[in-house]
C-alpha angles and dihedrals in degrees: 000000000000121000119266120239125208090221134016118186117204104209134035104221125114092288093053093043092051091048088052091052094051096038096051092043089057088057092252116143101247135181133178121211112205128175093214138359113332117265106066115207093341089066089062094054107095097192118043113174106154103065106110115251097021120102126228113290097041110141127221092233092051092049093047092047089052091049092049091050088049091054093046091051090062092049103266112154111226106198126189094228132131116217112227104165132030131195103187102158102086132071088260114050118220124211121185121195138205091257087063093251122137121214124195127205141167090224137016133207113203109212108150092136131214133267131217113262108259124219090191092227116169108268094016095109100030091054098041109133089012096083099316112099139169097196126061093185090057101042112019096104092058087068098053110156091358134111121258137180124220122206114204136044105211127109095281093045095052094043092049090046089056090050091051090056087070087069112016126077092225134002115203115198117205110210127189093205133078119281113295095015116118133164093222127092119284096248093055092047092053093051092048094049088052095051110100092205093061121089128186136220109188132199090019146114134199110260104176142355114219132195145122101240092326133047109270105161145348135224113231122198122204106220093208100049101022089229117151120214129182118226124191113231141153099216145016122211119194118205103168097123136272133263120226116221094235105124088112092051103054109124091009100083134002114281128189124235092277093050098255119138116259113225139162125235091281090058088248115154127206090277121074112248093016120108135177132211141177134014092343089070127088101254148135104247129030109198136127092259094053093045090053089049092052091052094050092049092049094051093047090047091051092052090055091043092055093046090052093045095047092046094051092046095049097041099039118010097043097035115125092215137058109282128207109204110198117195108203145144129222086226092058112081094195093054091049090056091051092049091053090052093047092050090055091049094046090056090058098056123066096201097046128094127193118209116188117206119193101211091216093055094039103040093143095056092042090053092048092058094041098247105175099148133043142249092045123163121197125189118215130186126176090353096305129108108242103178145338141210116208124198123354113001131188127231089244092055092053095045091051091056093044092053090046095055107025 
């Protein structure tokens, strides 16, 4: 049987690499499964100028290589493996790869990333990073005092076009609709119409991007007349959405309507022990820095999760004696009184253990057992819940249950 990891990260972008650093540094046995070379989309971005602490001219590949080396230095195993099948429901998660190997882990971080939605326009892929961009925040300053074209007219497209006007000489937005009709919100539309740097091409789509090594012009097609017109430009920005790489995850964890993984602030998914990080997550900003943040949070949350799970298993589920688990809070006077009474009783029985669970510090266990009111006392024997008393309980009630199960 294969070894069991504490954390397996599916995806080797900045989210996965940051998770590897934090997981391994916490002495958790951590592996990253990555289809290709570590780095994800960030490794394809030649110029990366907005990652804090790195000066202008830092490249995406260099930063990702540094992050991978950092993770490896703490003991993270970076494995060139593509996950093709996941079994996330059990206590031990199973990940099968294209190479027919099976990996086992107590927890999983899903970080396969997302990719910009492609229109498959001629020149779009060959000139990516050479004038074609999918991120204004990343690349706007490379087009200072130059002319750029924006494809898209939804909220993101118009907001990013407005941002581009801080740098570019002109920003031409190609819109498929009739003049004045946009898919964005009204407020953004009004601001864009009032911006003197923004130009509009209506009833049109982008047909081709042309250039010898760098973007030099675009071919624009009028959808009503079929007429093609060439327009000189220095850059093309696509804002037609992104596509999360979650085909493998459908039916495994909760996804939103766009296919992104739904998590809470701890990066927890709808499945216990399964976390998500990076661009695959439903979130506000998709950047290298936010992906790295997600990965760090997920790994730290997992460390706490495993401590809580191990403690509960050892103290309660594997205990040889009857166990009273008292859920309480130091801010709840009634629960403090019950704890005092239970401590006295526990001292009188040789084969009885009292385990106190602060609901704030043990939210996961409290949630698993449906604790919505405190005080709440659960009785366990041989790993199974035998009974519970919810709310105020008398000494006599507790003694009756102790004598019944002990």
